[in-house]
N, C-alpha and C positions, 0 to 999 in steps of 0.2 A: 818745602813741606816735607814731612817722614813719615812713615806708619811703621809702628812699633809691632812685629811678631810676638806671639806666646814665648819665642827664646830667646826674646828680649834682642834679636837682630836689627839692626834700621834697613828699611828697604825704602827707595827711591821710586817713584813713578816713572814708568817707563816713558818716553819721549815716541816712542814706536807707537803706545797706546792712543796719544794724541792725535798723530797722524794716519793711525788706522780710523778712529772715530770721526776727524777731519774730510778724509776721503769719503766715510761713509755719508756724512752731510752735504758734502758735494753732489755722489751718485744719486743720493734722492734727490735732490733740487735740478738735479739734466732732468731724473726720472719724471718728475712733476712736469717740468716744461716741455717734455716731448709729450707728456699725454692733454695736457692745456692745448696745447700746436695741434696736435691730431684732432681734438674734439673742434676748435676752432677750424677746422678746417675740412671736416665732415661737415660740420653746420652751414658754411658756403656753399660748397658742391648740392647740399637738400636744398638751400633756396634757391641756387641756379636749376638745379631739376623741376620744382618747383614752375618757375617762372615760365621755363620749355615746354613743362606739360601746360602749363594756364594758356599760353601761346598754340600749341596745337588743339586746345581742345577749341580756344577762338577758330580758328582756321577750318577745325573740323564740322562746327558748326555755322560757318558760311557757305562751307561745300555743300554741305544737307541743304541748305535756304537755296539755293541753288537747282539744286536737285530736286525739290521741292515745286520750284518754280516748271523748270522745265517740263517734270510731270505733270503740273497744271494742264500747261501746254496742250502736251499728246492726252491728256486723259480725259478732256474738254472737247476731240476734235476739232479744234481751234485750227484757223487759217494759220500754215504756217509759214505764208509772207507776213501776217502781222507780228508770227514770233521775230522771225527774221528784221522786221524791220524794229522792233523794240530792242534788240538785240545794238541793231546801228545806232540807234538813237544813244540808248545806254553806257554801254561800254564802246563805241568808236568815235561818240558824238557828229554822227553824221545828221543830216537834215533833208529834207525835200525842198527840190530846187525852188519852190514858192515861199518858202517858211524863212523866217528869218530867227537867229538862236542869238537869245540877250545873256551876255553873263555877269553874274553879279561879283566885282572883285571888291575885296573889304579896303578899306581907307588904310595907310599908314600911320594915320596920328595913334 
């Protein structure tokens, strides 16, 4: 394919122009790929941070509930022996000597 100039000369399209164009397309594709990868990795980090935040909120709520329970014992001038006994039963699975504790084990079926 040739192009005629006003002066009548024939000028062939340069192969260099095609190489520059192809390099520009490849660079554009690489740039778009990098942008897409960055967006995806950022969204993954955001999701991980949200999950970590939700876990921390749950832990905070559990600690606040435990603090409220302790404050109830202290605010009611409750017997500290009763508080200690409740902690021993709930957290340490202790029982009094004359007491039998039964655990319900789910069936394996």
